[in-house]
Residue, then its C-alpha position, 0 to 999 in steps of 0.5 A: x499498500x506504501x509503495x502505491x501511494x509513494x509511485x502515485x506522488x509526484x516529483x514536486x511532492x517528493x522534494x517537499x518532503x525532502x525540503x521539510x526533511x532538511x529544514x527539520x535536520x537543521x532545527x534539531x542541529x541548531x536547537x542541539x548547538x544552543x543546548x551545547x551553548x546555553x550549559x557552558x554558558x551556565x557552567x562559566x557563569x557559575x564558576x566566574x561568579x563564585x571564583x572572581x572574589x577569590x582575586x581580591x582579599x580584605x584588609x584591616x588598616x591598624x596603628x602599629x607603634x614600633x616600638x625599639x624598647x618593645x622589640x627590645x633591638x639593639x643599636x645598631x638597628x639592621x636587616x637581621x636584628x629585626x628579622x630577629x626580634x620578637x613582634x608577637x607582643x607588639x602585634x597583639x598590643x597593635x591588633x587589640x587598639x582598633x577597639x575596646x575590649x572588656x575582658x580576655x573574651x573579647x581580646x580573642x574575638x578581636x584577634x580573630x578578626x585578623x588572619x593569623x598571618x598578623x605578626x609576621x605582615x607587621x614584621x615584614x611591614x618594618x624589615x621593608x622600610x626600617x625607617x619607620x622605627x619607633x613611629x606609629x604607621x598605620x599597616x594594613x593586614x589580611x583579615x580573617x576568612x569570616x570578615x573577608x567573606x562578610x565584606x565580600x557580601x558571602x556571609x549572612x549578617x541577618x541569621x540569629x549569633x548561634x548559627x553564625x561564625x561571627x559574632x555580634x561583638x565581631x559584627x559590632x567592630x566591624x561596622x565601626x571600622x568600615x564607618x571609620x574607612x578602615x576596611x578595604x579591598x586590594x588585589x589578592x597577591x598571596x592567590x599566586x604567590x603561596x602555597x596551600x593552607x589550612x585558613x582560606x585567606x592565606x591560601x594561594x596555588x603558587x605551589x600547585x602552579x609550579x608543581x603543573x609547569x614542572x609536570x608539564x615540562x618533564x612531560x613534554x621533553x620525554x613524551x615528545x622526541x619518543x613519540x615523534x622517532x616512533x611515528x617516523x619510524x612506524x610510518x616511514x621506515x618500518x615494514x609492514x607486516x603482523x607486527x607492526x600492525x599489532x603495534x599500531x593496534x595497541x597504539x590506538x588502544x592505549x591512546x584509549x586506556x583510562x588515565x586511571x590505569x597509568x597512575x596505578x602504573x606509575x604507582x606500582x613501577x616508579x614508586x614501588x620498584x623503583x622507588x621514586x620521590x613520593x608526591x613530586x612534579x618528576x613521577x608525576x611527569x613520567x607518568x603524564x608522559x606515558x599516558x601522552x605518548x599515544x596521544x602523540x604518536x596518533x596525530x604526527x603518524x596522521x601528518x605524515x600521512x597526509x604529506x603527499x608522496x609526491x614530496x617523497x618521490x621529488x626528493x628521491x629522483x635528485x638523488x637524496x637518501x630516504x634519510x634525507x628525504x624523511x628529515x629534510x622535506x616530509x617531516x618539516x612539514x608534517x610538523x604543524x600537525x604534529x605541534x598541535x597535536x603535541x599541544x593538545x595532547x600536554x591540554x589534556x595531562x594538564x587537567x588530569x587529577x586521576x593519576x597525581x592522586x594515586x601517585x600521592x599528589x594530594x599531600x597537603x604542601x605548603x612549601x612551593x616547589x623550587x625543583x621537579x624532585x620537591x613535593x608538590x600539587x598541581x593545578x587539577x590536585x588542588x581543586x579537587x583538595x579544596x572542593x572537599x573543604x567547607x570554608x566559602x573561602x575555599x569556595x571561591x579559590x577553588x571556582x578561581x583555580x578552576x579559572x586559572x586551568x581553564x584558561x591554561x587549556x585555552x591558550x594551549x589549545x589556541x597556540x594549536x590552531x594557531x600553528x596548524x593554520x599558520x605553517x599547514x600548506x594545502x595541497x591541490 
């Protein structure tokens, strides 16, 4: 019956039916793309709305009397004597002057308005400005996380006192300081110059940033030359037989292996057997280089295949050897695609978390690593660590770290696209 109906349809009706089907397909595609863009925008907006405040920190201005007698400084006063001096009593005395306190309980509440580093910040100011000795100087000190979030509007102050981390007494002090214009914001350089901390206002990504840098450099140094040499041999020199077919199949399979398997490999061989130092960028770089190898070999071989056979034939016809043909003509022409594939592979390695967790890079590391054998974290692991913290300050630090990670990935992918478009040859 359906066949008879189709036979009786005119040519014009059939064309209209195909056009309607084409319009529906375009509409479905447009809806799919629009939904994908909407979800991406929601994700980006959510991350930026939570993380943008992490790039500033709240400062409280305090009048500090750098009394040399209280510091017990001996003449002559120099940098060494200032570094050895005890600033605790001077710092506490200066902080307690911002608001009258009746007892020790209220004094403790005043001190909790500031970050635990208040003594060191007061000390660093005098070390940088030794001419301020025996003078009363206004010094800006980092506020505690609770006051920081209150000043940024992230702290609900209308809750009952027993449900708030900031007491009514501390709120009164805060309002008094705001009225006197003693509270302000400044760029949060701690975010980039400090390592991890238990206090959100002092925590930074400096350690994880250096850890990711060392990791990616080691990954590049190990994976890029090995992948290039393997690709050139398999594509240009290796005979086509069952052995090379078996190798090619396994390379494709390794590219699809979950990253956590490579973490198990690094844990079982690099740490347990070879006894490499745990939680270091060295182990992380070697582990990620194993994961990245097949992801570089595949686009490199594809780039070598894309070079027209006429290039090889022309080089051989003028007397070039096989080696000269490959390395002087084929490889340079395939390099744009190879480099873009390498950068994309490194970008994927930069965002990996599971293998780094298995090799111990989830340890709490305060110091910023100065070499690849120093313990450190990485940017994705830092996100994982901070996402488990309950404080609101770590929530914004988590989003800010994601913003930095996304920025690096976007830049690396942009470089890959630029290299391909800039140097890729168009063959007719």
